[in-house]
MIDOSE-1310 file (N, C-alpha, C; in nm, 2 decimals, decimal comma, always signed):
residues 43
mksk	-10,14/+1,33/+12,09/-10,16/+1,47/+12,06/-10,07/+1,52/+11,95; -9,94/+1,47/+11,96/-9,84/+1,51/+11,86/-9,88/+1,45/+11,73; -9,93/+1,33/+11,72/-9,96/+1,27/+11,59/-10,08/+1,34/+11,53; -10,17/+1,39/+11,61/-10,29/+1,46/+11,56/-10,25/+1,60/+11,50
slli	-10,15/+1,66/+11,56/-10,11/+1,79/+11,51/-10,03/+1,77/+11,38; -9,95/+1,66/+11,37/-9,88/+1,63/+11,25/-9,97/+1,60/+11,14; -10,08/+1,53/+11,17/-10,18/+1,50/+11,07/-10,25/+1,62/+11,01; -10,28/+1,71/+11,10/-10,34/+1,84/+11,06/-10,24/+1,92/+10,98
llss	-10,12/+1,92/+11,01/-10,01/+1,99/+10,94/-10,00/+1,94/+10,80; -9,99/+1,81/+10,79/-9,98/+1,74/+10,65/-10,10/+1,77/+10,57; -10,22/+1,76/+10,63/-10,34/+1,78/+10,55/-10,35/+1,92/+10,50; -10,31/+2,02/+10,59/-10,32/+2,16/+10,54/-10,22/+2,19/+10,43
iclv	-10,10/+2,12/+10,44/-10,00/+2,14/+10,33/-10,06/+2,08/+10,20; -10,12/+1,97/+10,21/-10,18/+1,91/+10,09/-10,29/+1,99/+10,03; -10,37/+2,05/+10,12/-10,48/+2,14/+10,07/-10,42/+2,26/+10,00; -10,32/+2,32/+10,06/-10,26/+2,44/+10,00/-10,20/+2,40/+9,86
lila	-10,13/+2,29/+9,85/-10,08/+2,25/+9,72/-10,19/+2,22/+9,62; -10,30/+2,16/+9,66/-10,41/+2,14/+9,56/-10,46/+2,27/+9,52; -10,49/+2,36/+9,61/-10,54/+2,49/+9,57/-10,45/+2,57/+9,49; -10,32/+2,56/+9,50/-10,22/+2,63/+9,42/-10,21/+2,57/+9,28
alpf	-10,23/+2,44/+9,27/-10,22/+2,37/+9,14/-10,35/+2,38/+9,06; -10,46/+2,42/+9,12/-10,59/+2,42/+9,05/-10,60/+2,51/+8,94; -10,55/+2,64/+8,94/-10,56/+2,72/+8,82/-10,48/+2,67/+8,71; -10,36/+2,60/+8,73/-10,29/+2,55/+8,62/-10,36/+2,43/+8,56
vtac	-10,43/+2,35/+8,64/-10,50/+2,24/+8,58/-10,62/+2,29/+8,49; -10,69/+2,39/+8,54/-10,80/+2,44/+8,46/-10,75/+2,51/+8,33; -10,63/+2,58/+8,34/-10,58/+2,64/+8,22/-10,53/+2,55/+8,12; -10,49/+2,43/+8,16/-10,44/+2,33/+8,06/-10,55/+2,23/+8,01
aaqp	-10,67/+2,26/+8,06/-10,78/+2,17/+8,01/-10,80/+2,19/+7,86; -10,85/+2,08/+7,80/-10,87/+2,09/+7,65/-10,96/+2,20/+7,61; -10,91/+2,28/+7,53/-10,99/+2,40/+7,47/-11,09/+2,34/+7,37; -11,21/+2,39/+7,36/-11,30/+2,35/+7,26/-11,25/+2,40/+7,12
tapa	-11,24/+2,30/+7,03/-11,19/+2,34/+6,90/-11,30/+2,39/+6,81; -11,27/+2,50/+6,74/-11,37/+2,56/+6,65/-11,38/+2,47/+6,52; -11,50/+2,46/+6,46/-11,51/+2,38/+6,34/-11,43/+2,45/+6,23; -11,39/+2,36/+6,14/-11,30/+2,41/+6,03/-11,39/+2,50/+5,94
kesi	-11,33/+2,61/+5,90/-11,40/+2,71/+5,81/-11,41/+2,65/+5,67; -11,53/+2,65/+5,62/-11,55/+2,60/+5,48/-11,59/+2,72/+5,39; -11,53/+2,72/+5,27/-11,57/+2,83/+5,18/-11,71/+2,80/+5,12; -11,79/+2,91/+5,12/-11,92/+2,90/+5,06/-11,92/+2,94/+4,92
kig	-11,96/+2,85/+4,83/-11,97/+2,89/+4,69/-12,11/+2,92/+4,65; -12,12/+3,04/+4,59/-12,26/+3,09/+4,55/-12,26/+3,08/+4,40; -12,37/+3,01/+4,35/-12,39/+3,00/+4,21/-12,33/+2,89/+4,14
């Protein structure tokens, strides 16, 4: 019984850490780069 409660405690701590780190991971994801602006020559 004690090992089961320890397992539940460790898994809940890991879950909280993952949920806390998730916004930072999504914020650091690669941003889509805009295409380079090209000057348009008329005439």
